[in-house]
C-alpha positions as CSV (number, residue, x, y, z in Angstrom):
1,X,-34.6,92.9,73.5
2,X,-36.0,95.4,76.0
3,X,-34.6,94.2,79.3
4,X,-36.7,96.7,81.4
5,X,-40.1,95.4,80.3
6,X,-40.5,92.3,78.2
7,X,-42.1,88.9,78.1
8,X,-39.6,86.2,77.2
9,X,-40.5,82.6,76.5
10,X,-38.2,79.8,77.7
11,X,-38.8,76.1,78.1
12,X,-42.6,76.5,78.0
13,X,-42.7,79.4,80.5
14,X,-43.1,83.1,80.0
15,X,-40.7,85.3,82.0
16,X,-42.4,88.6,82.6
17,X,-40.3,91.6,83.6
18,X,-39.6,94.3,84.9
19,X,-37.2,92.6,87.3
20,X,-38.9,94.0,90.4
21,X,-42.1,92.3,89.4
22,X,-40.7,89.2,87.7
23,X,-43.2,86.3,87.4
24,X,-43.0,82.9,85.7
25,X,-46.2,82.0,84.0
26,X,-47.0,78.3,83.4
27,X,-49.1,78.3,80.2
28,X,-49.3,74.7,79.1
29,X,-50.6,71.3,80.2
30,X,-47.2,69.8,79.3
31,X,-45.9,71.2,82.6
32,X,-48.5,69.2,84.6
33,X,-47.4,66.1,82.6
34,X,-43.8,66.8,83.5
35,X,-44.6,66.9,87.2
36,X,-46.6,63.7,87.1
37,X,-44.1,61.9,85.0
38,X,-41.2,63.0,87.3
39,X,-43.0,61.5,90.3
40,X,-43.7,58.3,88.4
41,X,-40.0,58.1,87.3
42,X,-38.7,58.5,90.8
43,X,-41.1,55.9,92.2
44,X,-40.5,53.4,89.4
45,X,-36.8,53.7,89.3
46,X,-36.4,53.6,93.1
47,X,-38.6,50.4,93.4
48,X,-36.8,48.8,90.5
49,X,-33.4,49.6,92.0
50,X,-34.6,48.1,95.3
51,X,-35.8,44.9,93.7
52,X,-32.6,44.6,91.6
53,X,-30.3,45.0,94.7
54,X,-32.3,42.4,96.6
55,X,-32.3,39.9,93.8
56,X,-28.6,40.3,93.1
57,X,-27.3,40.5,96.7
58,X,-24.3,38.3,95.8
59,X,-23.5,40.2,92.7
60,X,-21.3,43.3,92.5
61,X,-23.5,46.4,92.9
62,X,-21.3,48.6,90.7
63,X,-22.9,47.7,87.4
64,X,-24.6,49.7,84.7
65,X,-28.2,48.7,85.6
66,X,-27.7,50.4,89.0
67,X,-26.2,53.4,87.3
68,X,-29.1,53.7,84.9
69,X,-31.8,53.5,87.6
70,X,-29.8,55.9,89.7
71,X,-29.5,58.5,87.0
72,X,-33.2,58.1,86.1
73,X,-34.1,58.8,89.7
74,X,-31.9,61.9,89.6
75,X,-33.6,63.1,86.5
76,X,-37.0,62.9,88.1
77,X,-35.8,64.6,91.3
78,X,-34.2,67.5,89.4
79,X,-37.4,67.9,87.4
80,X,-39.4,68.1,90.6
81,X,-36.9,70.5,92.2
82,X,-37.2,72.7,89.1
83,X,-40.9,73.0,89.4
84,X,-40.7,73.5,93.2
85,X,-38.3,76.4,92.5
86,X,-40.9,77.9,90.1
87,X,-43.7,77.5,92.7
88,X,-41.6,79.2,95.4
89,X,-40.5,81.9,93.0
90,X,-44.1,82.8,92.0
91,X,-45.2,82.8,95.7
92,X,-42.4,85.3,96.4
93,X,-40.6,83.0,98.8
94,X,-37.5,83.4,96.5
95,X,-36.4,86.7,95.2
96,X,-34.3,87.0,92.0
97,X,-33.0,90.3,90.6
98,X,-33.2,89.3,87.0
99,X,-34.5,86.6,84.6
100,X,-31.0,85.4,84.0
101,X,-30.8,83.8,87.4
102,X,-33.9,81.8,86.5
103,X,-32.0,80.5,83.4
104,X,-29.2,79.3,85.6
105,X,-31.5,77.0,87.5
106,X,-33.6,75.9,84.5
107,X,-30.6,74.6,82.7
108,X,-30.2,71.9,85.4
109,X,-32.9,69.9,83.6
110,X,-30.7,70.0,80.5
111,X,-27.8,68.8,82.6
112,X,-29.9,65.9,83.9
113,X,-30.7,64.9,80.3
114,X,-27.0,64.7,79.5
115,X,-26.4,62.5,82.7
116,X,-29.2,60.1,81.6
117,X,-27.8,59.8,78.1
118,X,-24.2,59.1,79.3
119,X,-25.4,56.3,81.6
120,X,-27.4,54.8,78.7
121,X,-24.3,54.9,76.5
122,X,-22.4,53.1,79.2
123,X,-25.1,50.5,79.7
124,X,-25.2,49.6,75.9
125,X,-21.4,49.5,75.8
126,X,-21.3,47.3,78.9
127,X,-23.6,44.7,77.2
128,X,-21.5,44.8,74.0
129,X,-18.3,44.1,76.0
130,X,-19.9,41.2,77.9
131,X,-20.9,39.5,74.6
132,X,-17.7,40.2,72.7
133,X,-15.0,39.5,75.4
134,X,-16.8,37.6,78.2
135,X,-13.7,36.1,79.8
136,X,-11.6,39.3,79.8
137,X,-14.7,41.2,81.0
138,X,-14.6,39.3,84.2
139,X,-10.9,39.2,84.6
140,X,-10.4,42.9,84.0
141,X,-13.5,43.8,86.0
142,X,-14.7,46.0,83.1
143,X,-18.1,46.6,84.6
144,X,-16.7,48.1,87.8
145,X,-14.3,50.3,85.9
146,X,-17.0,51.5,83.5
147,X,-19.2,52.3,86.5
148,X,-16.5,54.4,88.1
149,X,-15.9,56.3,84.8
150,X,-19.6,57.1,84.4
151,X,-19.9,58.1,88.0
152,X,-17.0,60.5,87.6
153,X,-18.4,62.0,84.4
154,X,-22.0,62.4,85.7
155,X,-21.5,63.5,89.2
156,X,-18.1,65.2,89.2
157,X,-17.1,66.4,85.7
158,X,-20.5,67.5,84.4
159,X,-21.6,69.6,87.4
160,X,-18.1,71.1,87.8
161,X,-17.9,72.1,84.2
162,X,-21.4,73.6,84.4
163,X,-20.5,75.6,87.5
164,X,-17.3,76.7,85.9
165,X,-19.1,78.1,82.9
166,X,-21.5,79.9,85.0
167,X,-18.7,81.2,87.3
168,X,-17.1,83.0,84.4
169,X,-20.4,84.1,82.9
170,X,-22.2,87.4,83.3
171,X,-25.3,86.3,85.2
172,X,-26.9,89.6,84.3
173,X,-26.5,89.1,80.6
174,X,-29.7,87.4,79.6
175,X,-28.8,86.9,76.0
176,X,-25.5,85.4,76.8
177,X,-27.1,82.8,79.1
178,X,-29.6,81.9,76.4
179,X,-26.7,81.2,74.1
180,X,-25.1,79.0,76.8
181,X,-28.3,77.0,77.0
182,X,-28.5,76.6,73.2
183,X,-24.8,75.6,73.1
184,X,-25.3,72.9,75.8
185,X,-28.2,71.5,73.9
186,X,-26.9,71.6,70.3
187,X,-23.2,70.9,70.9
188,X,-23.4,68.7,74.0
189,X,-26.7,66.9,74.3
190,X,-27.4,66.3,70.6
191,X,-23.9,64.8,70.0
192,X,-24.3,62.6,73.1
193,X,-27.7,61.4,71.7
194,X,-26.1,60.5,68.4
195,X,-23.3,58.5,70.2
196,X,-26.0,56.8,72.2
197,X,-27.8,55.7,69.1
198,X,-24.5,54.4,67.6
199,X,-24.0,52.3,70.7
200,X,-27.5,50.9,70.4
201,X,-26.8,49.9,66.8
202,X,-23.6,48.2,67.8
203,X,-25.4,46.4,70.6
204,X,-28.1,45.1,68.2
205,X,-25.5,43.8,65.7
206,X,-23.4,42.3,68.4
207,X,-26.4,40.6,70.0
208,X,-27.4,39.2,66.6
209,X,-24.0,37.7,66.0
210,X,-23.8,36.4,69.6
211,X,-27.1,34.5,69.3
212,X,-26.0,33.0,66.0
213,X,-22.7,31.8,67.5
214,X,-24.2,30.6,70.7
215,X,-27.2,28.7,69.4
216,X,-27.0,26.2,72.3
217,X,-26.2,28.8,74.9
218,X,-28.9,29.6,77.4
219,X,-28.6,33.0,79.0
220,X,-29.1,33.3,82.7
221,X,-32.2,35.0,83.9
222,X,-30.3,38.2,84.9
223,X,-28.4,38.5,81.6
224,X,-31.5,37.9,79.6
225,X,-33.4,40.6,81.6
226,X,-30.5,43.0,81.0
227,X,-30.6,42.4,77.3
228,X,-34.3,43.0,77.2
229,X,-33.8,46.2,79.1
230,X,-31.4,47.4,76.5
231,X,-33.7,46.5,73.7
232,X,-36.5,48.5,75.4
233,X,-34.2,51.5,75.9
234,X,-33.1,51.3,72.3
235,X,-36.7,51.5,71.0
236,X,-37.7,54.3,73.4
237,X,-34.5,56.3,72.7
238,X,-34.7,56.0,68.9
239,X,-38.4,56.8,68.6
240,X,-38.8,59.4,71.3
241,X,-35.3,61.1,71.6
242,X,-33.1,60.5,68.6
243,X,-35.8,61.3,65.9
244,X,-37.0,64.6,67.5
245,X,-33.4,65.6,68.3
246,X,-32.4,65.0,64.7
247,X,-35.3,67.1,63.4
248,X,-34.4,70.0,65.7
249,X,-30.7,69.8,64.8
250,X,-31.6,69.9,61.0
251,X,-33.9,72.8,61.7
252,X,-31.2,74.7,63.5
253,X,-28.3,74.3,61.0
254,X,-30.5,74.8,57.9
255,X,-32.5,77.6,59.6
256,X,-35.8,76.2,58.2
257,X,-38.1,78.0,60.7
258,X,-41.0,75.6,60.3
259,X,-43.9,76.3,62.7
260,X,-44.5,72.7,63.8
261,X,-40.8,72.2,64.5
262,X,-40.8,75.3,66.7
263,X,-43.8,73.8,68.5
264,X,-41.9,70.6,69.0
265,X,-39.0,72.5,70.4
266,X,-40.7,74.7,72.9
267,X,-43.7,72.5,73.9
268,X,-43.2,68.8,73.4
269,X,-39.4,68.1,73.5
270,X,-39.2,67.8,77.3
271,X,-42.4,65.8,77.7
272,X,-41.3,63.4,75.0
273,X,-37.9,62.9,76.6
274,X,-39.6,62.4,80.0
275,X,-41.9,59.8,78.5
276,X,-38.8,57.9,77.2
277,X,-37.2,57.9,80.6
278,X,-40.5,56.8,82.2
279,X,-40.9,53.8,79.8
280,X,-37.2,52.8,80.0
281,X,-37.6,52.8,83.8
282,X,-40.8,50.7,83.7
283,X,-39.2,47.8,81.8
284,X,-36.6,47.1,84.6
285,X,-39.4,47.2,87.2
286,X,-41.4,44.6,85.3
287,X,-38.3,42.4,84.8
288,X,-37.2,42.7,88.5
289,X,-40.6,42.4,90.0
290,X,-40.6,39.4,92.4
291,X,-42.6,36.5,91.2
292,X,-43.9,33.5,93.1
293,X,-41.8,30.4,92.7
294,X,-44.0,27.6,91.5
295,X,-42.9,24.4,93.2
296,X,-43.8,21.1,91.6
297,X,-44.7,18.5,94.2
298,X,-44.3,14.8,93.3
299,X,-46.1,12.1,94.9
300,X,-43.7,9.7,96.5
301,X,-46.1,6.8,96.2
302,X,-46.7,7.5,92.5
303,X,-43.0,7.8,91.9
304,X,-42.3,4.4,93.6
305,X,-45.0,2.7,91.6
306,X,-43.5,4.0,88.4
307,X,-40.1,2.7,89.3
308,X,-41.5,-0.7,90.2
309,X,-43.4,-0.9,86.9
310,X,-40.3,0.0,85.0
311,X,-38.3,-2.7,86.7
312,X,-41.1,-5.2,86.0
313,X,-41.0,-4.4,82.3
314,X,-37.3,-4.8,82.2
């Protein structure tokens, strides 16, 4: 690769060098979709989180629904910050000495994908534990402990590890940072996606057994809504994340080099993932949206007449 003058494609952008005239060229409508979907994700997740907290004021806030909506909001914000960085960079408000430093910032979107996937795993695992050990779940406060574990992983361990890798990296070595990005995707994100799918399968099986055992059990409104949120996430994840990720993993390890798979990787992977997050954020909003309470008014006179008639019959 000629590092003095080249055009390198990365995440749907073209990095044009030499370094003193570096420019990031947006060459696809998928970038516009990512910006719009990021705004929608932030708005939907924030409003859904507000509704959930208001409706569950007496319930412990440290639960996995709050964690999921928070990480979805963070994903949207990081995507917007990413595109804001590109805008400032092209307008020459930011000055970078090499394309490698652009890679450092671009990989934050991949970090946000891992954060969202970890919270989804915890949400599915949380529902499985509620159905399998409901009494111990409350006594041991499993939900609160799981929330703390996910918080530490997402907001402390993952960013610290990412910064540590970059600290010991050569930021001027463009090829090395490309390999770091590929390693994060193929050896971190894709395995997390597989674990997430396994957790969804376990949830589906556990939910089926739970409904068979508890035929007369009627779930509360909140629990029923949370189960429906998991089902929606499972459908979105399987169809929009797991299947494309599996195709890309097979292509990488078998080195197939098929044209449409390359198009999927460079053009449609992030928009598809963003669509999955947007849909999985929309379901909680619909479930938590406040509805009018229908009050049934009984006529006192009619009720008294019915009671009198019943007494007369007896």
